[in-house]
TORDREN-60398 format. One record per residue: z, x, y of N, C-alpha, C in turn; chain. Coordinates in steps of 0.1 Angstrom, whole numbers, plus 5000, padded with zeros to 4 digits. Atoms other than C-alpha are relative to their C-alpha. Example, Ala and Ser with C-alpha at 12.3 -4.5 7.8 and 13.67 -1.06 7.14 Angstrom:
BEGIN
5000/5009/4988/5078/5123/4955/5000/5009/5012/A
5000/4991/4989/5071/5137/4989/5008/4992/5011/A
END
This chain:
BEGIN
4991/4993/5010/6476/3101/7349/4990/5008/4991/A
5008/4991/5008/6462/3130/7329/5009/5004/4988/A
4993/4996/5012/6472/3136/7293/4992/5010/4992/A
5007/4990/5008/6462/3168/7275/5009/5003/4987/A
4993/4997/5012/6470/3176/7239/4991/5007/4990/A
5008/4994/5010/6458/3196/7209/5002/5015/5000/A
4999/4986/5001/6458/3232/7197/4986/5005/4997/A
5014/4996/5003/6425/3239/7179/4990/4990/5006/A
5009/5010/4994/6409/3206/7190/5008/4994/5012/A
4993/5004/4988/6419/3199/7226/4994/4987/5005/A
5005/5012/4994/6416/3164/7241/5007/4998/5013/A
4995/5002/4987/6421/3152/7276/4997/4985/5003/A
5001/5014/4997/6427/3116/7287/5004/4997/5014/A
4997/5004/4986/6426/3102/7323/5001/4985/5000/A
4998/5014/4998/6440/3068/7331/5004/4996/5014/A
4996/5005/4987/6442/3049/7363/5013/4991/4998/A
4988/5007/5001/6476/3034/7369/4997/4985/5000/A
5002/5014/4999/6462/3000/7379/4992/4994/4988/A
5007/5005/5012/6442/2998/7346/5010/4999/4988/A
4991/5001/5011/6473/3001/7324/5005/4986/4999/A
4996/5013/5002/6481/2968/7309/5015/4999/4996/A
4986/5001/5004/6515/2976/7294/5005/5014/4996/A
4994/4988/5005/6539/3004/7286/5011/4996/4990/A
4990/5003/5010/6559/3002/7254/5006/5014/4995/A
4992/4988/5005/6585/3027/7240/5005/4997/4986/A
4995/5000/5013/6596/3034/7205/5010/5011/4998/A
4989/4991/5002/6629/3051/7196/5005/5000/4986/A
4995/5000/5014/6636/3061/7160/5015/5004/5000/A
4986/4997/5001/6670/3068/7147/5003/5015/5004/A
4999/4986/4996/6665/3106/7151/4998/5002/5015/A
5002/4998/4986/6652/3102/7186/5012/4994/5008/A
4988/5005/4993/6683/3081/7195/5010/5011/5001/A
4990/4989/5000/6705/3111/7185/4996/5011/5010/A
5005/4990/4991/6683/3134/7206/4998/4995/5014/A
5002/5005/4986/6680/3111/7236/4986/5000/5004/A
5014/5000/4997/6642/3109/7234/4993/4987/4996/A
5008/5012/5004/6615/3082/7231/4986/5004/4999/A
5015/4999/5000/6578/3078/7224/4995/4989/5008/A
5006/5010/4991/6559/3060/7251/4985/4998/4997/A
5014/5004/5003/6526/3042/7245/4994/4992/5011/A
5007/5007/4990/6500/3029/7269/4989/4992/4995/A
5012/5008/5004/6475/3001/7265/4993/4996/5013/A
5008/5003/4989/6446/2995/7288/4990/4989/4997/A
5010/5010/5002/6419/2968/7292/4988/5006/4993/A
5011/4995/5008/6392/2973/7266/5003/5009/4989/A
4996/4991/5011/6412/2994/7242/5005/4992/4989/A
4996/5008/5012/6416/2980/7207/5014/5004/4995/A
4987/4996/5004/6448/3000/7202/5007/5007/5011/A
4994/4992/4989/6470/3024/7221/4990/5009/5006/A
5009/4991/4993/6450/3042/7247/5005/5014/5000/A
4994/4987/5000/6474/3071/7248/5015/4999/4997/A
4986/5000/5002/6509/3081/7239/5006/5013/5002/A
4993/4987/4998/6535/3107/7247/5012/5000/4991/A
4988/5000/5009/6560/3116/7220/5011/5009/5006/A
4988/4992/4997/6595/3130/7226/5001/5003/5015/A
4997/4999/4986/6600/3123/7263/5013/4993/5003/A
4987/5006/4997/6632/3113/7281/4998/4986/5006/A
5001/5014/4994/6640/3077/7291/4999/5001/5015/A
5001/4999/4986/6643/3089/7327/4986/5002/5004/A
5014/4998/4997/6607/3101/7326/4993/4987/4999/A
5007/5013/5002/6596/3067/7312/5003/4990/5012/A
4996/5009/4989/6616/3048/7339/4992/5004/5013/A
5008/4996/4988/6599/3069/7367/4985/4997/4998/A
5014/5003/5002/6565/3064/7351/4998/4985/5002/A
5002/5014/4998/6570/3026/7350/5000/4996/5015/A
5000/5003/4985/6579/3026/7387/4987/5004/5006/A
5013/4996/4994/6547/3044/7395/4989/4990/4996/A
5010/5009/5005/6526/3021/7373/5002/4986/5006/A
4997/5013/4995/6543/2989/7386/5001/5000/5015/A
4999/5000/4985/6542/3000/7423/4990/4991/5006/A
5009/5010/4994/6528/2972/7445/5002/5002/5015/A
4998/5001/4985/6523/2967/7483/5013/4992/5003/A
4988/5006/4996/6554/2956/7501/5000/4984/4999/A
5002/5014/5000/6541/2920/7504/5001/4994/4986/A
5000/5005/5014/6535/2916/7467/5014/5003/4993/A
4987/4997/5006/6568/2933/7458/5011/4989/5005/A
4991/5010/4995/6587/2908/7480/4998/4987/4994/A
5003/5013/5006/6569/2879/7465/5004/4999/4986/A
4996/5000/5015/6576/2890/7429/5015/4999/4998/A
4986/5000/5002/6613/2893/7436/5005/5012/4993/A
4994/4988/5006/6637/2918/7422/5010/4996/4990/A
4989/5002/5009/6664/2921/7396/4994/4996/4986/A
5004/5004/5013/6663/2913/7359/5007/4987/4996/A
4995/5013/5005/6667/2879/7343/4998/4999/4985/A
5001/5001/5014/6674/2875/7307/4995/4986/4996/A
5007/5012/5003/6651/2848/7293/5004/4995/4986/A
4997/5003/5014/6660/2849/7256/5007/5011/4993/A
4993/4991/5009/6684/2866/7232/5001/4993/4986/A
5000/5006/5014/6682/2860/7194/5012/5005/4993/A
4988/4997/5008/6714/2859/7174/4996/5002/4986/A
5003/4997/5014/6717/2868/7137/4994/4988/4993/A
5006/5012/5007/6710/2832/7126/4985/4998/5003/A
5014/5002/4996/6677/2831/7145/4992/5011/4993/A
5007/4989/5007/6667/2865/7129/4998/4996/4986/A
5002/5005/5014/6673/2850/7095/4989/4990/4999/A
5011/5010/5000/6651/2821/7104/4986/5006/5001/A
5012/4992/4999/6624/2846/7114/4995/5004/4986/A
5004/4996/5013/6625/2860/7079/4996/4989/4991/A
5003/5011/5009/6625/2827/7062/4987/4993/5003/A
5012/5007/4996/6596/2814/7082/4987/5009/5000/A
5012/4991/5000/6573/2844/7077/4990/4995/4990/A
5010/5006/5009/6541/2830/7063/4996/5009/4988/A
5003/4991/5010/6536/2861/7042/5008/4998/4987/A
4992/5003/5011/6565/2850/7020/4994/4990/4991/A
5007/5011/5008/6547/2818/7010/4988/5005/4993/A
5012/4995/5006/6515/2837/7005/5003/5008/4988/A
4997/4992/5011/6531/2862/6982/5005/4992/4988/A
4995/5008/5010/6549/2835/6963/4989/4992/4993/A
5012/5006/5007/6516/2816/6957/4992/5010/4992/A
5007/4989/5007/6500/2849/6947/5007/5002/4987/A
4992/4998/5012/6528/2854/6922/4998/4989/4990/A
5002/5011/5009/6523/2819/6908/4986/5001/4994/A
5013/4999/5005/6486/2825/6905/4998/5011/4989/A
5001/4989/5010/6491/2858/6886/5009/4998/4988/A
4992/5002/5012/6517/2844/6862/4993/4998/4987/A
5007/5001/5013/6491/2833/6836/4995/5014/4995/A
5005/4987/5004/6478/2869/6836/5011/5008/4993/A
4989/4993/5007/6512/2881/6824/5006/4991/4989/A
4995/5009/5011/6514/2855/6796/5007/5007/4989/A
4993/4993/5011/6523/2881/6770/5014/5004/5004/A
4986/4995/4995/6552/2894/6791/5009/4988/5000/A
4991/5012/5000/6565/2858/6795/5003/4996/4986/A
4997/5004/5014/6561/2852/6758/5010/5009/4994/A
4990/4991/5005/6580/2883/6750/5014/4997/5006/A
4987/5003/4994/6607/2874/6775/5006/4988/4993/A
4995/5012/5007/6610/2840/6759/5005/5003/4986/A
4996/4997/5014/6612/2854/6724/5014/5008/5000/A
4988/4993/4999/6639/2878/6735/5012/4991/5004/A
4990/5009/4996/6658/2851/6753/5004/4991/4989/A
4997/5009/5011/6655/2828/6724/5008/5006/4989/A
4993/4993/5010/6667/2854/6700/5015/5003/5004/A
4986/4998/4995/6697/2863/6722/5008/4987/4999/A
4993/5013/5000/6705/2826/6725/5004/4996/4986/A
4997/5003/5014/6703/2821/6688/5012/5007/4994/A
4989/4991/5006/6726/2850/6680/5013/4997/5008/A
4988/5002/4992/6751/2842/6708/5006/4986/4999/A
4996/5013/5000/6752/2805/6710/4990/4991/4992/A
5009/5007/5009/6738/2784/6682/4995/4987/5006/A
5004/5013/4993/6736/2754/6705/4987/5002/5007/A
5012/4998/4992/6709/2770/6726/4987/5001/4991/A
5012/5000/5009/6687/2773/6695/4992/4987/4999/A
5007/5013/5001/6680/2736/6696/4992/4997/5012/A
5008/5003/4988/6665/2739/6731/4985/5003/4998/A
5014/4997/5003/6633/2755/6717/4991/5003/5012/A
5010/4996/4989/6603/2755/6741/5007/4997/5014/A
4994/5002/4987/6626/2741/6769/5006/5013/5005/A
4994/4987/4995/6643/2775/6770/4989/5009/5006/A
5010/4992/4994/6610/2792/6776/4996/4995/5014/A
5003/5006/4986/6602/2768/6805/5010/5004/5010/A
4989/4997/4991/6636/2774/6820/4999/5015/5004/A
5001/4985/4997/6631/2812/6817/4989/5003/5010/A
5011/4998/4991/6597/2811/6834/5003/4995/5014/A
4997/5005/4987/6609/2789/6862/5011/5008/5007/A
4990/4992/4994/6640/2810/6867/4994/5014/5005/A
5007/4987/4996/6618/2842/6868/4992/4998/5013/A
5008/5003/4988/6595/2826/6894/5010/4998/5012/A
4990/5002/4988/6625/2814/6916/5006/5013/5003/A
4994/4987/4997/6640/2849/6913/4990/5009/5008/A
5010/4992/4992/6607/2865/6926/5000/4994/5014/A
5001/5006/4986/6606/2840/6955/5013/5004/5008/A
4987/4996/4993/6643/2847/6963/4999/5015/5004/A
5001/4985/4997/6635/2885/6962/4991/5001/5012/A
5009/5000/4989/6606/2879/6986/5007/4996/5013/A
4992/5005/4989/6629/2859/7009/5010/5011/5005/A
4990/4990/4996/6656/2886/7009/4993/5012/5007/A
5007/4989/4994/6630/2913/7016/4995/4996/5014/A
5005/5005/4987/6615/2892/7045/5011/5000/5010/A
4989/5000/4990/6649/2887/7061/5004/5014/5003/A
4997/4986/4997/6656/2924/7058/4991/5006/5010/A
5011/4995/4991/6623/2933/7075/5002/4993/5014/A
4998/5007/4987/6631/2907/7102/5012/5007/5008/A
4988/4993/4994/6665/2924/7109/4996/5014/5005/A
5004/4987/4995/6648/2958/7111/4992/4999/5012/A
5009/5001/4988/6622/2946/7136/5006/4992/5012/A
4996/5009/4989/6640/2919/7156/5015/4999/5002/A
4986/4999/4998/6677/2928/7155/5003/5002/5015/A
4996/4999/4986/6693/2923/7189/4988/4998/5010/A
5012/5002/4992/6660/2909/7203/5004/4994/5014/A
4998/5005/4987/6661/2904/7241/4988/5000/5008/A
5012/5002/4991/6634/2891/7264/5005/4998/5014/A
4996/5001/4986/6639/2896/7302/4988/5001/5009/A
5011/4999/4990/6618/2893/7333/5006/5009/5012/A
4996/4991/4989/6621/2921/7359/4989/4999/5010/A
5010/5002/4990/6602/2910/7389/4988/4993/4994/A
5013/5006/5006/6566/2904/7377/4997/5007/4987/A
5002/4993/5013/6571/2922/7344/5009/4993/4989/A
4993/5004/5012/6581/2909/7310/5004/5012/4992/A
4996/4988/5008/6601/2933/7289/5008/4994/4988/A
4994/5004/5013/6611/2927/7252/5005/5013/4993/A
4995/4988/5008/6633/2951/7232/5007/4994/4988/A
4994/5004/5013/6644/2948/7196/4999/5012/4990/A
5000/4990/5011/6650/2968/7164/5014/5005/4996/A
4987/4996/5006/6678/2979/7141/5001/5015/4999/A
5001/4985/5001/6669/3015/7132/4991/5006/5010/A
5010/4996/4990/6638/3020/7153/5000/4990/5011/A
4999/5009/4988/6643/3005/7188/4986/5000/5007/A
5012/5001/4993/6611/2992/7204/5001/4992/5013/A
4999/5007/4987/6606/2982/7240/4985/4998/5005/A
5014/5003/4996/6574/2964/7251/5000/4994/5014/A
5001/5004/4986/6565/2959/7288/4986/4995/5002/A
5013/5006/4997/6537/2936/7299/5001/4994/5014/A
5001/5006/4987/6527/2927/7335/4996/4986/4999/A
5003/5015/5001/6528/2889/7340/4986/4997/5004/A
5013/5003/4995/6496/2889/7360/4989/5005/4991/A
5011/4994/5009/6477/2909/7333/4999/4993/4987/A
5001/5007/5013/6483/2884/7305/4988/4991/5001/A
5013/5007/5001/6450/2870/7294/5001/4987/4993/A
5000/5012/5009/6460/2844/7268/5014/4999/4995/A
4987/5003/5006/6491/2827/7255/4997/4993/4987/A
5002/5005/5013/6492/2819/7218/5013/4995/4994/A
4988/5006/5006/6518/2796/7201/4997/4996/4986/A
5002/5003/5014/6521/2793/7164/5012/4992/4995/A
4989/5008/5007/6542/2768/7143/4996/4997/4986/A
5003/5002/5014/6540/2771/7106/5008/4988/4994/A
4994/5012/5006/6552/2744/7082/5015/5001/5000/A
4985/4998/5000/6587/2758/7078/5005/5000/5014/A
4996/5000/4986/6589/2765/7115/5000/4985/5006/A
5000/5014/4996/6580/2728/7121/5013/4993/4996/A
4987/5006/5005/6610/2717/7100/5012/5005/5009/A
4989/4995/4992/6632/2740/7121/4998/4998/5015/A
5003/5003/4986/6616/2729/7154/5000/5013/5008/A
5001/4987/4994/6608/2765/7163/4986/5004/5002/A
5014/4996/4997/6577/2783/7176/5000/5015/5001/A
5002/4986/4998/6563/2818/7177/4990/5002/5011/A
5009/4999/4989/6547/2829/7210/4996/5014/5002/A
5006/4987/4997/6524/2858/7219/4994/4999/5014/A
5006/4999/4987/6514/2868/7254/4991/5012/4999/A
5010/4990/5003/6482/2889/7251/4994/5006/5013/A
5007/4994/4989/6471/2914/7278/4986/5004/4996/A
5014/4997/5003/6435/2925/7280/4999/5012/4990/A
5001/4991/5010/6425/2944/7249/4987/4998/4993/A
5013/5001/5008/6394/2952/7228/5002/4995/4986/A
4997/5005/5013/6412/2940/7197/5000/4984/5000/A
5000/5014/5002/6412/2904/7183/5013/4994/5005/A
4988/5007/4996/6436/2878/7196/5008/4996/4988/A
4993/5004/5012/6444/2867/7161/5006/5012/4994/A
4994/4987/5004/6468/2894/7151/5012/5000/4992/A
4988/4998/5008/6493/2888/7124/5001/5014/4995/A
5000/4987/5006/6482/2921/7111/4998/5011/5011/A
5002/4991/4989/6476/2937/7145/5013/5006/5005/A
4988/4993/4995/6500/2960/7163/5006/4992/5011/A
4992/5008/4991/6527/2941/7181/5002/5008/5013/A
4998/4992/4988/6529/2970/7206/4990/4997/5011/A
5010/5003/4990/6498/2957/7223/5002/4986/5007/A
4997/5013/4994/6513/2923/7231/5014/4997/5000/A
4987/5005/5000/6544/2905/7240/5002/4990/4990/A
4998/5009/5011/6558/2888/7210/5014/4994/5001/A
4987/5007/5001/6586/2862/7210/5000/4993/4986/A
5001/5004/5014/6592/2857/7172/5006/4986/4997/A
4994/5012/5003/6613/2826/7175/5005/4994/5013/A
4996/5007/4987/6618/2801/7204/4999/4985/4998/A
5000/5014/5000/6626/2765/7209/4989/4995/5010/A
5010/5005/4992/6603/2741/7227/5002/5002/5015/A
4997/4998/4986/6621/2744/7260/4997/5014/5005/A
5003/4986/4996/6618/2782/7260/4985/5003/5001/A
5015/4998/5000/6581/2781/7251/4994/4994/5013/A
5005/5005/4988/6574/2758/7280/5004/5008/5013/A
4995/4992/4989/6595/2779/7304/4991/5013/5001/A
5008/4988/5000/6575/2810/7294/4986/4997/5004/A
5014/5004/4996/6542/2792/7298/5000/4998/5016/A
4999/5002/4985/6553/2782/7334/5001/5014/5007/A
4998/4987/4994/6563/2818/7341/4987/5008/5000/A
5012/4993/5002/6530/2832/7328/4989/4994/5010/A
5011/5006/4993/6506/2807/7345/5004/4997/5015/A
4995/5002/4986/6528/2802/7377/4996/4986/5004/A
5004/5013/4994/6513/2774/7399/4988/4994/4993/A
5012/5005/5007/6483/2771/7376/5004/4994/4987/A
4997/5006/5013/6483/2749/7345/5013/4992/5000/A
4988/5008/5000/6511/2727/7356/4999/4987/4992/A
5002/5013/5006/6496/2697/7339/4996/5001/4985/A
5003/4998/5014/6491/2712/7304/5013/5004/4993/A
4989/4996/5009/6514/2720/7275/4994/5008/4989/A
5004/4992/5011/6512/2746/7248/5008/4996/4987/A
4993/5005/5012/6535/2727/7224/4990/4993/4991/A
5011/5005/5009/6514/2718/7194/5001/4985/4997/A
4998/5014/5004/6529/2683/7189/4999/4991/5013/A
5002/5008/4988/6521/2672/7225/4990/4989/4997/A
5009/5011/5003/6505/2637/7223/4988/4999/5010/A
5011/5001/4990/6481/2645/7252/4988/5007/4995/A
5011/4993/5006/6458/2666/7230/4989/4990/4996/A
5012/5008/5003/6423/2650/7228/4994/5005/4986/A
5006/4996/5013/6409/2650/7192/4985/5004/5001/A
5014/4998/5000/6375/2664/7184/4994/4990/4991/A
5007/5011/5007/6348/2643/7167/5003/5001/4985/A
4998/5000/5014/6354/2633/7131/4989/5006/4992/A
5011/4993/5007/6320/2647/7123/5003/5014/4996/A
4996/4986/5004/6337/2681/7121/5004/5000/4985/A
4997/5000/5014/6347/2670/7086/4988/5002/4991/A
5011/5000/5009/6312/2668/7073/4995/5014/4995/A
5006/4987/5006/6300/2705/7071/5009/5006/4989/A
4993/4994/5012/6329/2718/7049/4999/4991/4988/A
5002/5009/5012/6326/2687/7027/4987/5002/4993/A
5013/4998/5005/6289/2693/7023/4998/5013/4993/A
5003/4987/5005/6287/2730/7018/5011/5006/4991/A
4989/4995/5009/6321/2737/7002/5004/4990/4989/A
4996/5010/5010/6326/2704/6984/4988/4995/4992/A
5010/5007/5007/6294/2686/6975/4991/5010/4992/A
5009/4991/5006/6270/2715/6968/5006/5007/4988/A
4994/4993/5012/6293/2736/6945/5004/4989/4989/A
4996/5009/5010/6306/2704/6928/4988/4995/4992/A
5012/5004/5007/6270/2692/6920/4995/5010/4990/A
5005/4989/5009/6260/2726/6906/5009/5002/4988/A
4990/4998/5011/6292/2730/6886/4999/4988/4990/A
5001/5012/5008/6289/2694/6873/4987/5000/4991/A
5012/5000/5008/6253/2699/6862/5001/5011/4989/A
4998/4990/5011/6262/2731/6843/5010/4996/4989/A
4990/5005/5010/6293/2716/6827/4996/4989/4992/A
5005/5011/5008/6275/2685/6816/4992/5004/4989/A
5009/4995/5011/6250/2705/6796/5009/5005/4988/A
4992/4994/5010/6279/2721/6777/5011/4990/4995/A
4988/5009/5004/6307/2694/6777/4996/4986/4999/A
5004/5014/5000/6287/2662/6780/5005/4993/5013/A
4996/5008/4988/6300/2635/6803/5013/5005/5006/A
4988/4994/4995/6333/2654/6807/4998/5009/5011/A
5003/4991/4989/6315/2678/6830/5000/4993/5014/A
5000/5007/4987/6314/2650/6857/5014/5001/5007/A
4987/4998/4994/6351/2658/6863/4999/5010/5012/A
5001/4991/4990/6339/2686/6885/4997/4994/5014/A
5002/5007/4988/6329/2660/6911/5013/4997/5008/A
4987/5002/4994/6366/2656/6918/5002/5011/5011/A
4998/4990/4990/6363/2688/6938/4996/4995/5014/A
5004/5005/4987/6346/2669/6966/5011/4992/5006/A
4989/5007/4994/6376/2647/6970/5011/5010/5005/A
4990/4990/4996/6399/2677/6972/4996/5007/5013/A
5005/4994/4988/6377/2694/6998/5000/4990/5012/A
5000/5010/4990/6374/2662/7017/5014/4998/5006/A
4986/5001/4995/6412/2659/7020/5004/5012/5008/A
4996/4988/4992/6416/2695/7031/4993/5000/5013/A
5008/5000/4988/6388/2691/7057/5006/4989/5010/A
4994/5010/4991/6405/2659/7070/5013/5005/5006/A
4988/4994/4995/6438/2677/7073/4997/5010/5012/A
5003/4990/4989/6422/2705/7094/4995/4992/5012/A
5004/5008/4988/6405/2679/7116/5011/4994/5007/A
4988/5006/4993/6438/2662/7123/5007/5009/5009/A
4993/4990/4992/6452/2694/7136/4992/5005/5012/A
5008/4994/4989/6423/2702/7160/5000/4990/5012/A
4999/5008/4988/6424/2691/7196/4999/5009/5012/A
5001/4992/4988/6421/2703/7232/5006/4993/5012/A
4993/5005/4988/6437/2698/7266/4997/5009/5011/A
5003/4991/4989/6428/2711/7300/5003/4993/5013/A
4999/5006/4987/6434/2706/7337/4991/5008/5009/A
5009/4993/4991/6418/2723/7367/5001/5015/4999/A
4998/4985/5000/6431/2758/7358/5000/5006/4986/A
4997/4995/5014/6438/2761/7320/4994/4992/4990/A
5006/5007/5012/6421/2753/7287/5010/5003/4989/A
4992/4999/5011/6443/2747/7257/4993/4995/4988/A
5006/5005/5012/6429/2745/7222/5010/5001/4988/A
4991/5001/5012/6448/2735/7190/4992/5000/4987/A
5006/5000/5013/6439/2742/7154/5011/5002/4990/A
4990/4998/5011/6456/2747/7120/4996/4992/4988/A
5002/5008/5013/6459/2734/7085/5013/4994/4996/A
4987/5006/5002/6495/2730/7074/5009/5002/5013/A
4993/4998/4988/6509/2744/7106/4990/4999/5012/A
5008/5001/4987/6495/2747/7142/4998/5014/5006/A
5003/4988/4991/6479/2774/7164/4995/4994/5013/A
5004/5005/4987/6476/2767/7201/4997/5013/5008/A
5004/4989/4992/6457/2790/7224/4997/4995/5014/A
5002/5004/4986/6458/2787/7262/4996/5012/5009/A
5005/4989/4992/6439/2807/7288/4996/4994/5014/A
5004/5004/4987/6432/2805/7325/4985/5001/5002/A
5015/5000/4998/6397/2796/7336/4995/5013/5007/A
5004/4989/4992/6396/2824/7361/5000/5014/4993/A
4999/4987/5008/6402/2851/7334/4989/5000/4989/A
5010/5001/5010/6373/2840/7312/4989/5009/5003/A
5011/4991/4998/6346/2866/7307/4986/4994/4998/A
5013/5005/5003/6318/2845/7292/5003/4986/4993/A
5000/5014/5006/6312/2808/7282/4987/4996/4995/A
5013/5005/5005/6285/2794/7260/5002/4987/4992/A
5000/5013/5007/6276/2761/7244/4989/5001/4989/A
5009/4999/5011/6260/2759/7210/4999/4986/4992/A
5001/5013/5007/6247/2730/7188/4993/5003/4986/A
5006/4999/5014/6240/2729/7150/4991/4988/4999/A
5008/5012/5002/6215/2704/7136/5008/4987/5000/A
4992/5012/5000/6242/2679/7129/5006/4997/5013/A
4995/5002/4987/6257/2684/7163/4989/4994/5010/A
5011/5005/4992/6223/2678/7180/4997/4985/4997/A
5003/5014/5004/6218/2646/7160/5011/4991/5005/A
4989/5008/4996/6252/2633/7170/5004/5002/5015/A
4998/4997/4986/6250/2646/7206/5014/5007/5002/A
4988/4992/4999/6279/2670/7200/4997/5014/5003/A
5002/4985/4997/6284/2707/7208/5013/5007/4998/A
4988/4991/5001/6307/2736/7204/5001/5009/5013/A
4998/4992/4988/6322/2754/7234/5007/5013/4996/A
4995/4987/5004/6328/2792/7230/5004/5007/5013/A
4994/4994/4989/6351/2808/7255/5004/5014/4997/A
4998/4986/5003/6352/2846/7255/5010/5006/5011/A
4990/4994/4992/6382/2865/7269/5001/5015/4997/A
4998/4986/5003/6393/2901/7271/5008/5002/4987/A
4992/5000/5012/6415/2893/7241/4993/4995/4988/A
5007/5006/5011/6389/2877/7219/4992/4988/5005/A
5007/5012/4997/6373/2843/7218/5007/4988/4995/A
4994/5013/5004/6384/2807/7216/4988/4990/4998/A
5011/5009/5003/6360/2781/7200/5006/4986/4999/A
4997/5014/5000/6362/2744/7207/4988/4992/4994/A
5012/5006/5006/6339/2726/7183/5000/4985/4999/A
5002/5014/5002/6325/2691/7179/5007/4991/5011/A
4996/5009/4989/6332/2677/7213/4987/4994/5006/A
5012/5006/4994/6308/2656/7234/4992/5010/5007/A
5009/4990/4994/6278/2676/7245/5001/5001/5015/A
4999/5000/4986/6280/2665/7281/5013/5006/5005/A
4987/4995/4997/6317/2673/7282/5000/5015/4999/A
5000/4985/5002/6311/2708/7268/4992/5007/5011/A
5008/4994/4990/6284/2715/7294/5008/5000/5014/A
4993/5001/4987/6306/2703/7323/5012/5010/5000/A
4989/4991/5001/6335/2724/7310/4995/5015/5002/A
5006/4986/4999/6312/2755/7307/4997/5003/5015/A
5004/4997/4986/6299/2751/7343/5012/5001/5009/A
4988/4999/4991/6333/2745/7358/5008/5013/4997/A
4993/4988/5004/6349/2774/7339/4993/5012/5007/A
5007/4989/4994/6322/2798/7351/5001/4999/5015/A
4998/5001/4985/6326/2785/7387/5013/5005/5004/A
4987/4995/4997/6363/2791/7386/5002/5015/4998/A
4999/4985/5002/6359/2826/7372/4992/5007/5011/A
5008/4993/4989/6332/2835/7398/5006/4999/5014/A
4995/5003/4986/6350/2820/7428/5014/5005/5002/A
4986/4996/4999/6385/2833/7421/5001/5014/5007/A
4998/4987/4994/6397/2862/7443/5011/5008/4994/A
4989/4993/5007/6425/2871/7420/4995/5009/4989/A
5004/4991/5010/6422/2900/7396/5002/4994/4986/A
4999/5005/5013/6415/2891/7360/5008/5008/4991/A
4993/4991/5009/6432/2921/7345/5014/5004/5006/A
END
């Protein structure tokens, strides 16, 4: 495929059909009225969209997809035909997407942290509220400072509610009428209220499956799944472009496992990508030591020494920071774990929530084993698995286990006759 564009500066882009990882379309409200779409292409090694064509007809896109997805007769027969709807999200699920967006909690915490900076504004608000209460209802005058506390709390809750409403609105704009279907060997997801987006990913070109479950999602027993094709961008992508990957914003455990089976096929039958699966093996507890030492003990000792010179024995309270860091490090260690069979490696991490990453051994690009001084002393090691979508690190496991996994993964990657992309 040859794409030319430009007036003063002319560019020309050549792409082989078999290198295209996915085709996605975007249709704004104006394009809907005109019957046009914008089509984007992603290829292996590209951090973003490799190329795009604005204002083309849906018929042109359909013909282009047929050319890109063309296979030999034997492969076409094996992949099957027809479209199967895998998931449709109703309005209640879209509301859950908005309520579980981690950015809402982050903004709320940021607002709480910035509240002291606006102390004057809160004080003025309190004075005005108290004056109004005194003039309107004499009874409220007896509340005194309590009224100020109630005002601040109500203001904070109002800000949180505003964030939630905004998040739900954004969720409806992005995921209204979300539908995921499989057409032969292709996953296709479409959604959007004003701007309709359609993402297509070849099943065989998926490099990595990532499942997330935040704290609120855990209460709702829901998960967020991403199927990542080869790309030069990072796999961790809350801020990355969703057009580069297949995103299922809300799914139950059964749907997640069904999608995992469809992506990996006959491979990885003995693993799970559900974060609460009890088969995950924990990493060594020594993983708690480095953050406690460098983030907890060292800063606490320095702060305690400085505070003691100014405040006396009261400065020793800074040592309590070590306990806080220790509890946080322990919580992160509890979330870490790994699981594998003969075909797939699954790594779990997180703090309040979970993040699970699964990848086929035969699609790994590079594997390395590293040891820090502490790890060498305890005969532990870290396993670093590099994919076309980024890297996955499994730290603080037995050194012999890490080396065996490295050698076996490299063997499976070198001996496989299937295409990695």
